[in-house]
C-alpha positions in Angstrom: 114.7 83.8 84.5 114.6 81.8 88.2 111.7 81.7 90.0 113.4 84.2 92.8 114.5 86.6 90.2 110.9 87.3 88.3 108.8 87.0 92.3 111.2 89.8 92.9 110.5 91.3 89.5 106.8 91.1 90.6 107.0 92.4 93.5 108.8 95.2 92.3 106.1 96.1 90.2 103.4 95.3 92.5 104.8 97.4 95.1 105.4 100.6 92.7 101.6 100.6 91.6 99.7 99.3 94.8 101.7 100.5 98.0 103.1 103.3 96.1 99.9 104.6 95.6 97.8 103.9 98.9 101.3 105.1 100.7 102.8 108.3 98.3 100.5 109.4 95.6 97.0 109.8 97.1 98.9 111.5 100.8 100.6 113.3 98.1 97.5 114.5 96.8 95.2 114.9 99.6 98.0 117.8 101.1 98.1 119.1 97.5 102.0 118.3 98.0 103.0 119.8 100.8 106.1 120.2 102.3 107.8 117.8 104.0 109.6 119.3 107.5 110.7 123.0 108.4 114.6 123.5 109.8 113.8 122.4 113.3 110.4 121.6 113.1 110.6 117.4 115.8 107.2 116.4 115.1 108.2 116.3 111.3 111.5 114.3 112.0 109.9 112.3 115.0 107.4 111.9 112.0 110.0 110.0 109.9 110.6 107.1 112.6 107.4 105.4 111.2 107.7 105.9 107.9 111.2 104.4 107.8 110.3 101.2 110.1 107.1 101.3 107.9 109.5 101.7 104.4 112.1 98.9 106.4 109.4 96.7 107.3 107.4 96.7 103.9 110.3 95.8 101.7 112.0 93.4 104.4 108.6 91.6 104.3 108.2 91.7 100.5 111.5 89.8 99.6 110.1 87.1 102.2 107.3 86.9 100.1 109.3 86.8 96.9 112.8 84.9 98.3 111.5 82.1 101.0 107.5 82.1 99.5 108.1 82.8 95.7 105.3 84.6 95.7 104.4 88.9 95.5 102.3 90.5 97.9 99.6 90.9 95.7 96.7 88.8 95.9 96.5 87.5 92.4 99.9 85.9 93.0 100.4 84.9 96.6 103.5 83.5 98.3 103.6 79.1 97.2 104.5 78.6 101.1 103.4 79.3 103.9 106.0 82.5 105.1 106.3 82.5 108.8 110.1 84.0 109.5 110.9 87.1 109.5 109.0 90.0 110.5 105.9 87.3 110.0 107.6 85.4 112.9 105.8 89.0 115.3 102.7 90.0 113.0 100.5 88.2 110.3 99.9 91.1 108.3 103.5 92.7 108.6 103.2 94.1 105.1 99.7 96.3 106.3 101.3 97.6 109.9 104.0 98.9 107.4 101.7 100.3 105.0 100.0 102.1 108.1 102.9 103.0 109.6 104.4 105.7 106.8 100.1 106.7 107.1 100.7 107.3 110.1 104.3 108.8 110.1 103.4 110.9 107.4 100.3 112.8 108.8 102.4 113.4 112.2 105.4 114.9 109.7 102.6 117.6 108.1 100.1 117.5 110.7 97.3 116.8 108.7 93.9 115.3 110.2 92.9 114.5 106.4 96.1 112.0 106.2 95.3 110.5 109.8 92.0 109.5 108.9 92.6 108.5 105.5 95.4 106.1 107.4 92.1 104.9 109.7 90.3 103.9 106.7 93.2 102.5 104.7 94.0 100.2 108.4 90.0 99.9 108.5 90.5 98.2 104.9 93.2 96.1 105.8 91.1 94.4 108.6 87.9 93.7 106.7 90.0 92.9 103.8 92.5 89.9 106.1 89.1 89.1 108.0 87.2 88.2 104.9 89.7 87.2 101.9 92.9 86.6 103.1 92.5 84.1 106.2 90.0 82.4 104.7 91.8 81.6 101.7 95.0 80.9 104.2 93.2 78.4 105.6 92.2 76.3 102.8 95.4 76.4 101.4 97.9 75.9 104.2 95.2 74.1 106.5 96.4 73.4 109.6 100.3 74.9 109.6 98.5 78.4 108.9 96.2 77.4 112.1 99.0 76.3 114.2 100.4 79.6 113.0 97.8 81.6 114.2 97.4 80.2 117.4 101.2 81.4 117.8 101.2 85.0 116.2 98.8 88.0 116.4 96.8 89.5 113.4 98.6 92.5 114.1 101.3 93.8 116.1 100.9 92.3 120.1 97.1 91.6 119.7 94.6 89.8 117.5 96.0 86.4 118.5 93.8 83.7 117.7 92.6 81.0 120.1 94.0 77.8 118.9 90.5 76.8 118.5 89.1 79.8 117.0 92.8 79.1 114.9 92.0 75.5 113.5 88.3 76.9 112.7 87.0 75.8 109.2 85.2 79.5 107.6 
């Protein structure tokens, strides 16, 4: 099996287990399997937009990790090369943006405060993970290339761009 195909297989397995649990199973359990939309429920249909956006963004970004980076979204099997194309040109963390988008869309679709709170908690966990683990590891692994990337691309969509001096800081 080629390295790209193997990376894709591992990415599918990770996706089913981790994002599948976070964005499908837990919301289903939190809402006790609430019906997604009733006919004519425009707010529920509006909530489909961030869900569709999130799923498409996740699939595209995970594909980039596997095909370009020869790795997976799993922290134990990250890409071997720095991925800076596709959605990674607009945000350093499109996978986290994608999952959060799905969760917020589900909360809107179901008008669920508990899902909205869950989405905020999950995003807070993503932020903490990125700051405490992921960015220091990437700084060490990819050095100046990652520092330059941080100086050009925001951590999230539209905000979180590190200054060139901060991006080059070694921790």
